[in-house]
C-alpha positions as a Markdown table, in Angstrom:
| # | Residue | x | y | z |
|---|---|---|---|---|
| 1 | Met | -1.8 | -10.8 | 26.5 |
| 2 | Ser | -1.7 | -14.5 | 26.0 |
| 3 | Glu | -3.0 | -13.8 | 22.2 |
| 4 | Tyr | -0.2 | -11.7 | 21.4 |
| 5 | Val | 2.5 | -14.6 | 22.8 |
| 6 | Arg | 0.6 | -17.1 | 20.6 |
| 7 | Asn | 0.7 | -14.9 | 17.5 |
| 8 | Pro | 4.2 | -15.6 | 15.7 |
| 9 | Leu | 3.6 | -12.3 | 14.0 |
| 10 | Tyr | 4.7 | -10.1 | 17.0 |
| 11 | Trp | 7.8 | -12.7 | 17.8 |
| 12 | Leu | 9.2 | -10.3 | 14.8 |
| 13 | Leu | 9.2 | -7.4 | 17.3 |
| 14 | Ile | 12.8 | -8.8 | 18.7 |
| 15 | Ala | 14.0 | -7.7 | 15.3 |
| 16 | Ile | 13.8 | -4.1 | 16.5 |
| 17 | Pro | 16.4 | -4.0 | 19.1 |
| 18 | Leu | 18.6 | -6.4 | 16.9 |
| 19 | Ala | 18.7 | -4.0 | 13.9 |
| 20 | Leu | 19.3 | -0.8 | 16.0 |
| 21 | Leu | 22.0 | -2.6 | 17.6 |
| 22 | Gly | 23.3 | -4.1 | 14.4 |
| 23 | Glu | 23.6 | -0.6 | 12.6 |
| 24 | Thr | 24.9 | 1.4 | 15.5 |
| 25 | Met | 27.3 | -0.8 | 17.8 |
| 26 | Leu | 27.6 | -4.2 | 16.0 |
| 27 | His | 28.0 | -2.8 | 12.7 |
| 28 | Leu | 26.4 | -5.7 | 10.8 |
| 29 | Asp | 26.2 | -6.4 | 7.2 |
| 30 | Pro | 23.8 | -4.0 | 5.8 |
| 31 | Leu | 21.8 | -7.1 | 4.4 |
| 32 | Leu | 21.2 | -8.4 | 7.6 |
| 33 | Ile | 20.1 | -4.7 | 9.0 |
| 34 | Phe | 17.8 | -4.5 | 5.7 |
| 35 | Gly | 16.1 | -7.7 | 6.6 |
| 36 | Leu | 15.9 | -7.5 | 10.5 |
| 37 | Ser | 14.3 | -3.7 | 9.7 |
| 38 | Cys | 11.8 | -5.4 | 7.4 |
| 39 | Ala | 10.7 | -8.2 | 9.8 |
| 40 | Ala | 10.4 | -5.6 | 12.6 |
| 41 | Ile | 8.0 | -3.1 | 10.3 |
| 42 | Ile | 5.4 | -6.1 | 9.9 |
| 43 | Pro | 4.2 | -6.3 | 13.5 |
| 44 | Leu | 4.6 | -2.4 | 14.0 |
| 45 | Ala | 2.3 | -1.9 | 11.1 |
| 46 | Lys | -0.1 | -4.5 | 12.5 |
| 47 | Leu | 0.1 | -3.0 | 16.0 |
| 48 | Val | -0.7 | 0.4 | 14.4 |
| 49 | Gly | -4.1 | -1.0 | 12.7 |
| 50 | Glu | -5.3 | -2.3 | 15.8 |
| 51 | Ser | -4.7 | 0.5 | 18.2 |
| 52 | Thr | -6.7 | 2.7 | 15.3 |
| 53 | Glu | -9.2 | -0.1 | 15.5 |
| 54 | Glu | -9.4 | 0.4 | 19.2 |
| 55 | Leu | -9.5 | 4.1 | 19.2 |
| 56 | Ala | -12.4 | 3.7 | 16.4 |
| 57 | Val | -14.6 | 1.9 | 18.9 |
| 58 | His | -14.1 | 4.8 | 21.6 |
| 59 | Thr | -14.4 | 7.6 | 19.2 |
| 60 | Gly | -17.6 | 6.3 | 17.0 |
| 61 | Pro | -18.0 | 5.1 | 13.3 |
| 62 | Lys | -17.2 | 8.5 | 12.0 |
| 63 | Leu | -14.0 | 9.3 | 13.6 |
| 64 | Gly | -12.9 | 6.1 | 13.6 |
| 65 | Gly | -13.4 | 5.7 | 10.2 |
| 66 | Leu | -11.3 | 9.1 | 9.5 |
| 67 | Leu | -8.4 | 7.4 | 12.0 |
| 68 | Asn | -8.4 | 4.2 | 9.7 |
| 69 | Ala | -8.6 | 6.3 | 6.3 |
| 70 | Thr | -5.7 | 8.4 | 7.5 |
| 71 | Leu | -3.5 | 5.8 | 9.2 |
| 72 | Gly | -4.5 | 3.1 | 6.8 |
| 73 | Asn | -0.8 | 3.3 | 5.2 |
| 74 | Ala | 1.1 | 4.8 | 7.6 |
| 75 | Ala | 4.0 | 2.2 | 7.6 |
| 76 | Glu | 4.5 | 2.7 | 3.9 |
| 77 | Leu | 4.1 | 6.5 | 4.1 |
| 78 | Ile | 6.8 | 7.0 | 6.7 |
| 79 | Ile | 9.2 | 4.6 | 4.7 |
| 80 | Thr | 8.7 | 6.7 | 1.6 |
| 81 | Ile | 9.3 | 9.9 | 3.5 |
| 82 | Phe | 12.7 | 8.7 | 4.6 |
| 83 | Ala | 13.2 | 7.4 | 1.1 |
| 84 | Leu | 12.6 | 10.9 | -0.1 |
| 85 | Arg | 14.7 | 12.4 | 2.6 |
| 86 | Glu | 17.5 | 10.1 | 0.8 |
| 87 | Gly | 16.9 | 11.3 | -2.7 |
| 88 | Leu | 15.5 | 7.8 | -3.7 |
| 89 | Val | 12.8 | 9.5 | -5.9 |
| 90 | Asp | 12.5 | 6.6 | -8.2 |
| 91 | Leu | 12.1 | 4.2 | -5.3 |
| 92 | Val | 9.4 | 5.9 | -4.1 |
| 93 | Arg | 7.4 | 6.3 | -7.2 |
| 94 | Ala | 8.0 | 2.4 | -7.8 |
| 95 | Ser | 6.7 | 1.8 | -4.3 |
| 96 | Ile | 3.4 | 3.8 | -5.2 |
| 97 | Thr | 2.9 | 1.9 | -8.8 |
| 98 | Gly | 3.8 | -1.2 | -6.4 |
| 99 | Ser | 1.2 | -1.0 | -3.8 |
| 100 | Ile | -1.5 | -0.1 | -6.2 |
| 101 | Ile | -1.1 | -3.2 | -8.3 |
| 102 | Gly | 0.1 | -5.2 | -5.2 |
| 103 | Asn | -3.6 | -4.6 | -3.7 |
| 104 | Leu | -5.3 | -4.9 | -6.6 |
| 105 | Leu | -3.9 | -8.0 | -8.0 |
| 106 | Leu | -2.0 | -10.0 | -5.3 |
| 107 | Val | -4.0 | -9.4 | -2.2 |
| 108 | Leu | -7.4 | -9.2 | -4.1 |
| 109 | Gly | -6.2 | -12.2 | -6.0 |
| 110 | Leu | -5.4 | -14.0 | -3.0 |
| 111 | Ser | -8.6 | -13.2 | -1.1 |
| 112 | Leu | -10.8 | -14.4 | -4.3 |
| 113 | Phe | -8.9 | -17.4 | -4.5 |
| 114 | Val | -8.9 | -18.5 | -0.9 |
| 115 | Gly | -12.5 | -17.2 | -0.8 |
| 116 | Gly | -13.3 | -19.3 | -3.6 |
| 117 | Val | -11.7 | -22.3 | -2.8 |
| 118 | Lys | -13.5 | -22.4 | 0.5 |
| 119 | His | -17.0 | -21.1 | -0.5 |
| 120 | Gly | -17.5 | -21.2 | -4.2 |
| 121 | Thr | -19.0 | -18.6 | -5.9 |
| 122 | Gln | -19.3 | -15.5 | -3.2 |
| 123 | Lys | -21.4 | -12.7 | -3.4 |
| 124 | Phe | -20.7 | -8.8 | -2.3 |
| 125 | Asn | -22.4 | -5.7 | -2.4 |
| 126 | Gly | -22.0 | -4.7 | -6.4 |
| 127 | Arg | -22.9 | -0.8 | -5.7 |
| 128 | Asn | -19.8 | -0.5 | -3.2 |
| 129 | Ala | -17.7 | -2.2 | -5.4 |
| 130 | Arg | -18.7 | -0.3 | -8.8 |
| 131 | Met | -18.3 | 2.9 | -6.9 |
| 132 | Asn | -14.8 | 2.0 | -6.0 |
| 133 | Ala | -13.8 | 0.6 | -9.2 |
| 134 | Thr | -15.0 | 4.2 | -10.8 |
| 135 | Leu | -12.9 | 5.7 | -8.3 |
| 136 | Leu | -9.9 | 3.5 | -9.4 |
| 137 | Ile | -10.2 | 4.3 | -13.1 |
| 138 | Met | -10.4 | 8.2 | -12.0 |
| 139 | Ala | -7.3 | 7.8 | -9.9 |
| 140 | Phe | -5.5 | 6.0 | -12.6 |
| 141 | Val | -6.3 | 9.0 | -15.3 |
| 142 | Ala | -5.2 | 11.4 | -12.7 |
| 143 | Leu | -2.0 | 9.6 | -12.3 |
| 144 | Ile | -1.3 | 9.0 | -15.9 |
| 145 | Val | -2.0 | 12.6 | -16.9 |
| 146 | Pro | 1.3 | 14.3 | -15.6 |
| 147 | Ser | 3.3 | 11.3 | -17.2 |
| 148 | Leu | 1.6 | 11.9 | -20.4 |
| 149 | Phe | 2.1 | 15.6 | -20.7 |
| 150 | Asp | 5.7 | 15.4 | -19.6 |
| 151 | Ala | 6.2 | 13.0 | -22.6 |
| 152 | Ala | 4.8 | 15.6 | -24.8 |
| 153 | Ile | 6.9 | 18.3 | -23.8 |
| 154 | Thr | 10.0 | 15.9 | -23.8 |
| 155 | Gly | 10.5 | 15.7 | -19.8 |
| 156 | Lys | 10.3 | 19.5 | -19.2 |
| 157 | Leu | 7.1 | 19.5 | -17.0 |
| 158 | Ser | 8.3 | 21.1 | -13.9 |
| 159 | Ala | 9.9 | 24.1 | -15.7 |
| 160 | Glu | 6.8 | 24.3 | -17.7 |
| 161 | Val | 4.2 | 24.2 | -15.3 |
| 162 | Pro | 3.3 | 22.8 | -11.8 |
| 163 | Leu | 1.1 | 20.0 | -13.1 |
| 164 | Ser | 1.9 | 17.5 | -10.5 |
| 165 | Glu | 1.4 | 19.7 | -7.7 |
| 166 | Val | -1.9 | 21.0 | -9.2 |
| 167 | Thr | -2.9 | 17.4 | -9.8 |
| 168 | Ala | -2.0 | 16.5 | -6.1 |
| 169 | Ile | -4.3 | 19.2 | -4.7 |
| 170 | Val | -7.4 | 17.8 | -6.9 |
| 171 | Met | -6.8 | 14.2 | -6.0 |
| 172 | Ile | -6.4 | 15.1 | -2.2 |
| 173 | Leu | -9.6 | 17.0 | -2.2 |
| 174 | Leu | -11.4 | 14.2 | -4.2 |
| 175 | Tyr | -10.1 | 11.9 | -1.5 |
| 176 | Gly | -11.6 | 14.3 | 1.0 |
| 177 | Met | -15.1 | 14.2 | -0.8 |
| 178 | Asn | -14.8 | 10.2 | -1.0 |
| 179 | Val | -14.4 | 10.1 | 2.7 |
| 180 | Tyr | -17.1 | 12.5 | 3.6 |
| 181 | Tyr | -19.6 | 10.6 | 1.2 |
| 182 | Ser | -18.6 | 7.0 | 2.6 |
| 183 | Phe | -19.6 | 8.6 | 6.0 |
| 184 | Lys | -23.0 | 10.4 | 5.0 |
| 185 | Thr | -24.0 | 7.7 | 3.0 |
| 186 | Asp | -27.1 | 5.9 | 3.9 |
| 187 | Lys | -26.1 | 2.6 | 5.8 |
| 188 | Ser | -28.9 | 0.5 | 3.7 |
| 189 | Val | -26.7 | 0.8 | 0.5 |
| 190 | Thr | -23.6 | -0.5 | 2.5 |
| 191 | Thr | -22.7 | -3.7 | 4.0 |
| 192 | Arg | -25.5 | -5.7 | 5.4 |
| 193 | Asp | -24.5 | -9.2 | 5.8 |
| 194 | Ser | -21.7 | -9.2 | 8.2 |
| 195 | Ala | -22.7 | -5.9 | 10.1 |
| 196 | Ala | -23.9 | -7.6 | 13.2 |
| 197 | Glu | -20.8 | -10.2 | 13.4 |
| 198 | Asp | -18.4 | -7.4 | 12.9 |
| 199 | Ile | -19.3 | -5.6 | 16.0 |
| 200 | His | -15.6 | -5.0 | 17.8 |
| 201 | His | -15.7 | -4.7 | 21.5 |
| 202 | Ala | -12.9 | -2.6 | 23.0 |
| 203 | Lys | -9.9 | -4.4 | 24.4 |
| 204 | Trp | -7.8 | -1.3 | 25.4 |
| 205 | Ser | -8.5 | 1.9 | 27.1 |
| 206 | Val | -8.5 | 5.0 | 25.0 |
| 207 | Arg | -5.0 | 5.6 | 26.9 |
| 208 | Thr | -3.7 | 2.1 | 26.0 |
| 209 | Ala | -4.7 | 2.8 | 22.4 |
| 210 | Ile | -2.7 | 6.0 | 22.0 |
| 211 | Ile | 0.2 | 4.6 | 23.9 |
| 212 | Val | 0.5 | 1.8 | 21.4 |
| 213 | Leu | 0.0 | 3.9 | 18.4 |
| 214 | Ala | 2.7 | 6.3 | 19.3 |
| 215 | Leu | 5.3 | 3.7 | 20.5 |
| 216 | Ser | 4.4 | 1.7 | 17.1 |
| 217 | Thr | 4.5 | 4.9 | 15.1 |
| 218 | Val | 8.2 | 5.7 | 16.6 |
| 219 | Gly | 9.2 | 2.2 | 16.1 |
| 220 | Ile | 8.5 | 2.5 | 12.3 |
| 221 | Val | 10.3 | 5.8 | 11.8 |
| 222 | Leu | 13.5 | 4.0 | 13.5 |
| 223 | Met | 13.1 | 0.9 | 11.2 |
| 224 | Ser | 12.3 | 3.0 | 8.3 |
| 225 | Glu | 15.4 | 5.2 | 8.7 |
| 226 | Thr | 17.4 | 1.7 | 8.9 |
| 227 | Leu | 15.9 | 0.1 | 6.0 |
| 228 | Val | 16.1 | 2.8 | 3.7 |
| 229 | Gly | 19.8 | 3.5 | 4.9 |
| 230 | Ala | 20.6 | -0.1 | 3.9 |
| 231 | Val | 18.9 | 0.0 | 0.5 |
| 232 | Glu | 22.1 | 1.0 | -1.5 |
| 233 | Ala | 24.0 | -2.1 | -0.2 |
| 234 | Val | 21.1 | -4.5 | -0.8 |
| 235 | Thr | 21.0 | -3.4 | -4.4 |
| 236 | Val | 24.9 | -4.1 | -4.8 |
| 237 | Thr | 24.7 | -7.5 | -2.9 |
| 238 | Leu | 21.7 | -9.1 | -4.2 |
| 239 | Gly | 21.9 | -7.4 | -7.6 |
| 240 | Leu | 18.4 | -6.2 | -7.2 |
| 241 | Ser | 17.2 | -3.0 | -8.7 |
| 242 | Glu | 16.1 | 0.3 | -6.7 |
| 243 | Phe | 13.2 | 0.0 | -8.9 |
| 244 | Phe | 12.2 | -3.5 | -7.8 |
| 245 | Ile | 13.0 | -3.0 | -4.1 |
| 246 | Gly | 10.5 | -0.1 | -4.5 |
| 247 | Ile | 7.9 | -1.8 | -6.7 |
| 248 | Ile | 7.6 | -5.2 | -5.0 |
| 249 | Leu | 9.4 | -5.3 | -1.7 |
| 250 | Ile | 8.4 | -2.0 | 0.0 |
| 251 | Pro | 4.7 | -2.6 | -0.7 |
| 252 | Ile | 4.5 | -6.2 | 0.8 |
| 253 | Ile | 6.7 | -5.2 | 3.7 |
| 254 | Gly | 4.7 | -1.9 | 4.7 |
| 255 | Asn | 1.2 | -3.9 | 4.4 |
| 256 | Val | 1.8 | -7.2 | 4.8 |
| 257 | Ala | -0.5 | -7.4 | 8.1 |
| 258 | Glu | -3.2 | -5.6 | 6.3 |
| 259 | His | -2.9 | -8.1 | 3.4 |
| 260 | Leu | -3.4 | -11.1 | 5.7 |
| 261 | Val | -6.5 | -9.5 | 7.0 |
| 262 | Ala | -7.8 | -9.3 | 3.8 |
| 263 | Val | -7.4 | -12.8 | 2.8 |
| 264 | Gln | -8.6 | -14.1 | 6.4 |
| 265 | Val | -12.1 | -12.1 | 6.1 |
| 266 | Ala | -12.3 | -13.5 | 2.6 |
| 267 | Tyr | -12.0 | -17.2 | 4.0 |
| 268 | Lys | -14.3 | -16.1 | 6.4 |
| 269 | Asn | -16.8 | -15.4 | 3.5 |
| 270 | Lys | -17.0 | -11.6 | 4.4 |
| 271 | Met | -16.0 | -10.4 | 0.9 |
| 272 | Glu | -17.7 | -7.0 | 1.3 |
| 273 | Leu | -14.8 | -6.3 | 3.8 |
| 274 | Ser | -12.1 | -8.1 | 1.9 |
| 275 | Leu | -12.9 | -5.8 | -0.9 |
| 276 | Ala | -13.1 | -2.7 | 1.2 |
| 277 | Ile | -9.7 | -3.6 | 2.4 |
| 278 | Ser | -7.6 | -3.9 | -1.1 |
| 279 | Leu | -10.0 | -1.6 | -3.1 |
| 280 | Gly | -10.0 | 0.9 | -0.4 |
| 281 | Ser | -6.3 | 0.9 | 0.2 |
| 282 | Ser | -5.5 | 1.2 | -3.6 |
| 283 | Leu | -7.6 | 4.3 | -3.6 |
| 284 | Gln | -5.8 | 5.7 | -0.2 |
| 285 | Ile | -2.2 | 5.3 | -2.0 |
| 286 | Ala | -3.5 | 6.7 | -5.2 |
| 287 | Leu | -5.6 | 9.7 | -3.9 |
| 288 | Phe | -3.9 | 10.5 | -0.7 |
| 289 | Val | -0.7 | 9.0 | 0.0 |
| 290 | Ala | 0.9 | 9.9 | -3.4 |
| 291 | Pro | -0.2 | 13.4 | -3.5 |
| 292 | Val | 1.0 | 14.0 | -0.1 |
| 293 | Leu | 4.5 | 12.6 | -1.4 |
| 294 | Val | 4.6 | 15.1 | -3.8 |
| 295 | Phe | 4.5 | 18.1 | -1.2 |
| 296 | Val | 6.7 | 16.4 | 1.3 |
| 297 | Ser | 9.3 | 15.9 | -1.6 |
| 298 | Leu | 9.7 | 19.7 | -1.5 |
| 299 | Leu | 10.6 | 19.9 | 1.9 |
| 300 | Phe | 13.7 | 18.0 | 1.0 |
| 301 | Gly | 14.6 | 20.0 | -2.3 |
| 302 | Ser | 14.0 | 16.8 | -4.3 |
| 303 | Pro | 10.9 | 17.2 | -6.2 |
| 304 | Met | 8.8 | 14.5 | -6.8 |
| 305 | Leu | 6.6 | 14.9 | -10.3 |
| 306 | Leu | 3.9 | 12.2 | -10.7 |
| 307 | Val | 5.7 | 10.9 | -13.9 |
| 308 | Phe | 5.8 | 7.3 | -14.1 |
| 309 | Asn | 7.5 | 5.2 | -16.8 |
| 310 | Thr | 6.1 | 3.1 | -19.5 |
| 311 | Phe | 6.4 | -0.2 | -17.5 |
| 312 | Glu | 4.6 | 1.5 | -14.6 |
| 313 | Leu | 1.7 | 2.8 | -16.5 |
| 314 | Val | 0.9 | -0.4 | -18.3 |
| 315 | Ala | 1.0 | -2.2 | -14.8 |
| 316 | Leu | -1.0 | 0.2 | -13.4 |
| 317 | Ala | -4.0 | 0.1 | -16.4 |
| 318 | Gly | -3.7 | -3.7 | -16.7 |
| 319 | Ala | -4.3 | -4.0 | -12.7 |
| 320 | Thr | -6.7 | -1.1 | -12.3 |
| 321 | Phe | -8.8 | -2.4 | -15.6 |
| 322 | Val | -9.0 | -6.2 | -14.6 |
| 323 | Ala | -10.2 | -5.6 | -10.9 |
| 324 | Ala | -12.4 | -3.0 | -12.1 |
| 325 | Phe | -14.1 | -5.5 | -14.6 |
| 326 | Ile | -13.9 | -8.2 | -11.8 |
| 327 | Ala | -16.0 | -5.9 | -9.0 |
| 328 | Gln | -18.6 | -5.2 | -11.6 |
| 329 | Asp | -21.0 | -8.2 | -11.2 |
| 330 | Gly | -21.1 | -8.2 | -7.3 |
| 331 | Glu | -19.9 | -11.8 | -7.3 |
| 332 | Ser | -16.4 | -13.6 | -7.4 |
| 333 | Asn | -14.8 | -17.0 | -7.8 |
| 334 | Trp | -11.4 | -19.1 | -7.3 |
| 335 | Leu | -10.6 | -18.6 | -10.9 |
| 336 | Glu | -10.9 | -14.8 | -11.1 |
| 337 | Gly | -8.4 | -14.9 | -8.0 |
| 338 | Ala | -6.0 | -17.1 | -9.8 |
| 339 | Leu | -6.1 | -15.0 | -12.8 |
| 340 | Leu | -5.0 | -11.7 | -10.8 |
| 341 | Ile | -2.2 | -13.6 | -9.2 |
| 342 | Gly | -1.0 | -14.8 | -12.5 |
| 343 | Val | -1.0 | -11.3 | -13.8 |
| 344 | Tyr | 0.9 | -10.1 | -10.7 |
| 345 | Leu | 3.5 | -12.8 | -10.9 |
| 346 | Ile | 4.0 | -12.1 | -14.4 |
| 347 | Leu | 4.5 | -8.4 | -13.6 |
| 348 | Gly | 6.8 | -9.2 | -10.7 |
| 349 | Met | 9.2 | -11.4 | -13.1 |
| 350 | Ala | 9.0 | -8.4 | -15.7 |
| 351 | Phe | 9.9 | -6.0 | -13.1 |
| 352 | Leu | 12.9 | -8.2 | -11.7 |
| 353 | Val | 14.5 | -8.6 | -15.2 |
| 354 | Leu | 13.9 | -4.9 | -16.4 |
| 355 | Pro | 17.1 | -3.5 | -15.3 |
| 356 | Ala | 19.5 | -6.2 | -16.9 |
| 357 | Ala | 17.1 | -6.0 | -20.1 |
| 358 | Glu | 17.5 | -2.3 | -20.1 |
| 359 | Ser | 21.6 | -2.7 | -19.7 |
| 360 | Ala | 21.4 | -5.0 | -22.6 |
| 361 | Leu | 19.6 | -2.6 | -24.8 |
| 362 | His | 21.7 | 0.4 | -24.0 |
| 363 | Ala | 25.2 | -1.9 | -24.6 |
| 364 | Ala | 23.8 | -2.8 | -27.9 |
| 365 | Gly | 22.9 | 0.7 | -28.9 |
| 366 | Gly | 26.3 | 1.9 | -27.8 |
């Protein structure tokens, strides 16, 4: 218990009652409620990850791996489901793009930079990295196909063919095959260097882990509802677009705990694990979360097509291919990390000014 008291991340749990009281009884400013909700989701997401890890120890590597693969992005999935319920389809699509580029550019970049500064050139399993890089490129192709065809038939994709739904089904099947393959792969071709060091001994019983997982998930559900409810007020108050909130803020909030772990293990010279987190999370978003959201959106009567705008496609292409090239040779250094971070900052600034630029263009055209 003392480790949780000492960890400042868990102090943010106090934001849960503050956010709930602020919305229901105190009627605080929506901007403050949004901030409190964001702060509360960070430790809740970490608790989901930690309870899943504990369950994995008890259930064994295969079932534990499946749990991690399924719940790895639970926080962001819940947030986007509430956003779909409110009809914020553009925000959800932007959050998919933001999660992928955030993992491939910001998280991977920070990991390579921190690890490289500490240890110089770091090596990792090139075979695993190349497999993930290939899957990333395939996922990118799957995501852009509906967008290209929608543009070709002047935005009438949903009326012509259910291409997004068919693409989503194929992507989920491919994701399942990838998970199955990873379980069946000979361990001799996977990570060797830190297997002994990374043996995790259970701190919680199965019952405790399930209770923590359930309570954390409920907490994320509650905080996601308050967060999404305050989005419109935040866009007006801060002048931020719904697109920017979706592509930058939501991905960082939902995955910050996992991001910190990726950087920490890179600092400990465990690049195999660090790349598994950043690349694996991107693959899960592209091949599992995005397709699932396509079908979830149908339940709310506001279908979400896998049709991304030009700016999102450019960002996805840049992030995917730069990360894939860096992962090819089985080694990394701090300069490669700095390059990835630099690309992310440029894209972030572009997304920040994009709405103003579009408004100016419309005004000039008018």
